[in-house]
C-alpha positions in Angstrom: 1.2 -1.2 -15.7 3.5 1.3 -14.1 7.2 0.8 -13.8 9.7 2.0 -11.3 10.9 4.6 -13.8 7.5 6.3 -13.5 8.6 7.5 -10.1 11.2 10.2 -9.4 12.6 8.5 -6.4 11.7 5.2 -4.9 11.7 4.7 -1.1 11.6 1.2 0.3 9.4 0.4 3.3 8.5 -2.9 5.0 4.9 -3.7 5.9 3.4 -6.4 8.0 0.2 -8.0 6.7 -2.1 -10.7 8.0 -2.6 -13.7 5.7 -5.9 -12.4 4.3 -4.5 -9.0 3.4 -1.5 -10.6 1.8 -3.7 -12.9 -0.2 -5.7 -9.9 -1.5 -2.6 -8.1 -2.4 -1.2 -11.1 -4.3 -4.5 -11.4 -6.2 -4.6 -7.7 -7.0 -0.9 -7.8 -8.2 -1.5 -10.8 -10.5 -4.7 -9.1 -11.9 -2.9 -5.9 -12.7 0.4 -7.4 -13.9 2.4 -5.6 -11.2 4.8 -7.1 -8.7 3.4 -7.4 -5.2 5.7 -4.6 -4.0 4.7 -2.3 -6.8 1.0 -3.0 -6.2 1.4 -2.3 -2.4 3.2 1.0 -3.2 0.6 2.1 -5.7 -2.3 1.3 -3.3 -0.6 3.0 -0.4 0.2 6.1 -2.5 -3.5 6.2 -3.7 -4.7 5.9 -0.1 -2.4 8.6 1.2 -3.6 10.9 -1.6 -7.3 10.4 -1.0 -7.6 10.1 2.8 -7.9 13.5 4.6 -4.8 14.6 6.5 -4.9 14.1 10.3 -4.5 17.0 12.7 -3.0 16.9 16.1 -6.4 15.9 17.7 -7.0 13.1 15.3 -5.8 9.5 15.4 -6.3 6.2 13.6 -7.1 3.1 15.5 -4.5 0.5 14.7 -6.0 -2.9 14.3 -3.5 -5.7 14.7 -4.2 -9.4 13.8 -5.0 -11.5 16.9 
């Protein structure tokens, strides 16, 4: 389990999740022993470090809950 002291500087963000995504995040946090916020931060960081960078001609389709 990582702690906040493992990071040089913590930046706070707010994310909006649908119920299913929130449930999955809570389940993952409980399984890892992390807080929900720490789990979200770790997963977002991992995603940003593994997904290729987008160029000016690229875009991500944003899917919002109905």
